[in-house]
C-alpha positions as CSV (number, residue, x, y, z in Angstrom):
1,E,0.0,0.1,-0.3
2,A,1.0,3.5,-0.8
3,F,1.0,6.2,1.8
4,G,2.2,9.2,1.1
5,N,5.4,11.1,2.3
6,D,4.5,10.1,6.2
7,N,5.8,7.2,8.2
8,V,2.8,4.9,8.5
9,S,1.2,5.3,11.6
10,G,-2.5,4.9,13.0
11,A,-5.3,2.6,11.4
12,N,-2.8,2.6,8.7
13,L,-0.3,0.8,10.3
14,A,-2.6,-1.6,11.8
15,R,-3.6,-2.7,8.7
16,A,-0.6,-2.9,7.1
17,R,0.9,-5.4,9.8
18,A,-2.4,-7.5,10.2
19,L,-1.5,-7.9,6.8
20,A,1.9,-8.9,7.2
21,D,0.7,-11.4,9.9
22,T,-1.7,-13.2,7.5
23,P,-1.1,-17.3,7.1
24,Y,-1.0,-16.2,2.8
25,V,1.5,-14.3,3.6
26,D,4.0,-16.0,5.6
27,A,3.3,-19.5,3.0
28,A,4.2,-17.3,-0.1
29,V,7.3,-16.1,1.6
30,R,8.4,-19.3,3.1
31,N,7.9,-20.9,-0.7
32,A,9.5,-18.5,-2.1
33,E,13.2,-19.3,-3.9
34,V,13.8,-15.5,-5.2
35,I,13.0,-12.6,-2.9
36,F,12.9,-8.5,-4.6
37,I,11.4,-5.7,-2.5
38,A,10.9,-2.6,-4.5
39,G,12.2,0.7,-4.0
40,G,10.2,3.3,-1.5
41,N,10.8,4.3,1.7
42,Q,12.6,1.9,3.9
43,T,11.4,3.3,7.2
44,K,7.8,2.3,6.3
45,Y,9.0,-1.2,5.7
46,L,10.8,-0.8,9.0
47,D,7.1,-0.1,10.9
48,V,5.0,-2.1,9.0
49,W,7.6,-5.6,8.8
50,Q,9.7,-5.8,11.8
51,G,8.4,-8.8,14.1
52,T,6.1,-9.7,12.0
53,A,5.2,-13.5,10.1
54,L,6.4,-11.7,6.6
55,A,9.8,-11.0,9.0
56,R,9.9,-14.5,10.2
57,A,9.5,-16.0,7.1
58,V,12.3,-13.7,5.2
59,S,14.8,-14.8,7.8
60,W,13.6,-18.5,7.6
61,A,13.8,-18.5,3.5
62,T,17.5,-16.7,3.3
63,T,19.1,-18.5,6.3
64,T,17.7,-22.2,6.1
65,K,16.3,-22.4,3.0
66,R,19.0,-20.0,1.2
67,A,16.1,-18.2,-1.3
68,A,18.1,-15.3,-2.7
69,I,17.4,-11.7,-1.6
70,G,17.5,-8.2,-3.0
71,G,15.9,-4.8,-3.9
72,T,16.6,-1.9,-4.9
73,S,17.0,1.8,-3.1
74,A,15.0,1.3,-0.3
75,G,14.4,-2.2,-0.9
76,M,18.4,-2.9,-0.9
77,H,18.5,-0.8,2.7
78,I,16.4,-3.0,4.4
79,V,18.1,-6.3,3.6
80,A,20.9,-4.8,5.9
81,K,20.7,-5.4,9.7
82,V,21.6,-2.0,10.1
83,V,19.6,0.6,8.5
84,H,19.2,4.2,7.7
85,A,15.2,4.7,9.0
86,P,15.1,8.1,9.1
87,A,11.4,9.4,10.8
88,G,9.2,12.1,9.4
89,S,8.7,13.6,5.9
90,G,11.1,15.8,4.2
91,S,14.1,15.2,1.5
92,S,16.7,13.2,2.2
93,L,19.8,13.4,4.2
94,R,22.5,15.2,2.7
95,S,26.3,14.4,2.8
96,A,27.0,17.9,4.3
97,D,24.4,18.3,6.5
98,A,25.4,14.8,8.6
99,L,29.2,15.2,8.2
100,A,28.2,18.7,10.3
101,D,26.6,17.1,12.6
102,P,26.3,13.5,13.0
103,Y,23.2,13.4,15.3
104,L,21.3,15.8,13.0
105,A,17.7,15.4,14.1
106,R,14.5,15.2,12.0
107,N,14.2,18.9,10.7
108,E,16.7,20.6,12.3
109,V,18.1,21.3,9.0
110,R,14.7,22.5,7.3
111,G,13.3,20.1,5.0
112,S,15.9,17.5,5.7
113,L,15.8,14.0,7.2
114,G,18.1,13.0,10.1
115,V,20.4,10.5,11.0
116,E,18.3,8.1,12.9
117,L,19.9,3.8,12.5
118,A,17.8,1.1,13.5
119,E,18.1,-3.0,13.6
120,G,16.4,-4.1,10.3
121,P,13.6,-6.9,10.4
122,F,15.5,-9.2,8.3
123,E,18.2,-12.1,9.6
124,V,20.2,-12.3,6.2
125,P,23.3,-14.1,5.9
126,L,26.6,-12.2,5.8
127,M,24.3,-8.7,6.3
128,E,24.3,-9.0,10.1
129,D,26.9,-6.2,10.5
130,V,26.5,-4.0,7.3
131,V,25.0,-0.7,7.1
132,V,24.3,-0.2,3.1
133,D,23.5,3.1,1.0
134,S,22.1,3.8,-2.0
135,H,22.7,6.5,-5.2
136,L,25.9,7.0,-4.1
137,T,27.3,9.4,-6.8
138,E,24.4,10.6,-8.1
139,R,23.2,11.7,-4.6
140,D,26.4,12.5,-3.4
141,R,26.3,10.2,-0.2
142,L,29.9,9.0,0.1
143,G,30.1,11.4,3.0
144,R,26.8,10.6,4.8
145,S,27.8,6.9,4.1
146,V,30.8,8.1,6.2
147,V,28.6,9.3,8.9
148,L,26.5,5.9,9.1
149,L,29.7,4.0,10.2
150,A,30.3,6.5,12.6
151,R,27.1,6.2,14.2
152,V,26.8,2.8,14.3
153,L,30.5,2.9,16.3
154,Q,29.6,5.7,18.1
155,D,26.4,4.3,19.6
156,G,27.6,0.5,20.1
157,Q,25.5,-0.9,17.5
158,R,28.6,-3.1,16.2
159,P,32.1,-3.3,17.6
160,L,34.7,-1.9,15.1
161,D,36.0,-5.5,14.3
162,R,32.6,-6.0,12.6
163,A,31.2,-2.7,11.1
164,R,31.1,-2.5,7.6
165,L,29.1,-0.6,4.6
166,I,28.6,-1.3,1.1
167,G,26.7,1.4,-1.0
168,C,26.2,1.0,-4.5
169,D,25.5,3.2,-7.8
170,E,22.3,3.7,-9.4
171,D,23.2,1.3,-12.0
172,A,25.4,-0.9,-10.6
173,A,24.1,-4.0,-8.6
174,V,26.0,-6.0,-6.2
175,V,25.4,-9.8,-5.9
176,V,26.7,-12.3,-3.5
177,D,26.9,-15.7,-3.9
178,G,26.7,-18.8,-1.2
179,R,30.5,-18.4,-0.2
180,G,30.6,-15.0,0.5
181,V,32.3,-13.2,-2.6
182,A,30.5,-10.3,-4.0
183,R,30.1,-9.7,-7.8
184,V,29.4,-6.2,-9.2
185,F,27.3,-5.9,-12.8
186,G,26.4,-3.0,-14.4
187,A,26.8,-1.6,-18.1
188,R,29.4,0.4,-17.8
189,E,32.9,0.6,-15.2
190,A,32.2,4.4,-14.4
191,D,29.3,3.2,-12.0
192,A,31.1,1.1,-9.0
193,A,29.8,-0.6,-5.8
194,Y,31.8,1.0,-2.5
195,F,32.8,-1.3,0.2
196,I,33.9,0.5,3.2
197,K,35.4,-0.7,6.6
198,P,36.1,1.4,9.6
199,E,40.2,1.7,10.8
200,S,39.4,3.1,13.8
201,M,36.8,4.6,16.1
202,P,35.7,8.0,15.1
203,D,38.1,11.0,17.2
204,V,34.7,12.9,17.5
205,C,31.4,12.3,16.8
206,S,28.8,13.9,18.8
207,D,25.6,16.3,18.6
208,N,25.7,19.7,16.7
209,T,29.9,19.1,16.3
210,P,31.2,18.0,13.1
211,L,32.6,14.9,12.4
212,E,36.5,14.5,13.1
213,W,37.6,11.2,11.9
214,R,41.4,11.4,11.1
215,D,42.7,7.6,11.2
216,G,39.2,7.0,9.1
217,L,38.3,4.5,7.2
218,T,39.4,1.9,4.1
219,L,37.6,2.1,1.0
220,L,37.3,-0.2,-2.1
221,R,35.6,1.2,-4.8
222,V,34.6,-1.7,-7.2
223,G,33.8,-1.1,-11.3
224,A,31.1,-2.6,-12.4
225,T,31.3,-4.9,-15.1
226,R,28.4,-6.8,-17.6
227,E,29.6,-9.9,-16.8
228,G,30.5,-9.4,-13.1
229,R,34.3,-10.3,-13.0
230,N,35.0,-7.8,-10.6
231,T,34.7,-9.0,-6.4
232,V,35.0,-8.8,-3.3
233,D,35.5,-11.1,-1.0
234,L,32.6,-10.0,2.5
235,R,34.6,-12.5,4.9
236,S,38.0,-11.1,4.3
237,W,36.9,-7.7,2.9
238,Q,39.5,-7.7,0.3
239,T,39.2,-7.6,-3.8
240,S,42.0,-7.7,-6.5
241,A,39.9,-5.7,-8.6
242,A,41.0,-1.7,-6.5
243,S,43.5,-0.4,-4.6
244,P,42.4,0.1,-1.3
245,Q,42.4,3.9,-0.8
246,R,42.2,5.7,3.0
247,M,39.4,8.3,3.7
248,S,39.4,11.0,6.9
249,V,37.2,14.0,8.1
250,V,39.0,16.6,9.3
251,G,36.1,19.4,10.6
252,G,33.4,17.5,9.1
253,E,35.1,17.8,5.7
254,L,35.5,14.3,4.1
255,Q,39.4,14.7,2.6
256,T,41.0,13.6,-0.6
257,K,41.3,9.8,-0.6
258,V,44.9,8.7,-0.7
259,Q,45.8,5.6,-2.2
260,L,47.7,3.2,0.5
261,P,50.8,1.4,-0.7
């Protein structure tokens, strides 16, 4: 169902959650070989699906049956276990606003959503400690991706040695096999997927203060190909398709990436 730009609430929320708890939906998901989630609003998905029969069925299908799962935009976000799920209405969170205030609240910057993270509704193998971001190049979201990881660490949602982020351009797709090898598909190598690993805790990550993260993060920018020949091993976070690059944040400014030796 469509609910406009605001979060699902009241009678609409009750009705949608009741549908997600029906035996028909439970059986349909459990019988599926492939589960695909369309784009839209991941916060609405979280509101409607968290703790329902649908969520339990998806988790069973992907972990026990090993059904394939995927999605675009918000559908990509909700597959991860750590979800950027801003409440309210407004424009998408911008990198510059998030870097200037990693605890930006909804409507603190006029028309902009805030930085809000929640545990996702599904248990999907290899996504337990991952947050994702979409439209990276097209909407200049690399900076906000860094902020999402900073908040995951600062708020204790995941430890340093486990927190990870996967981002994707609009015309690229990341496909992960059962061994944990991710392939990046797309029509042109100008489009890419981004695999980000923090190397330290943020130096300063607090409300109304620009992010400081001098030791920063390691970035693997992996170009897309039609054959998906460029790969990343998600268990070791390594690839032969791209040189690791280091990112840092100083005074709320994402610094130029320096290629590591």
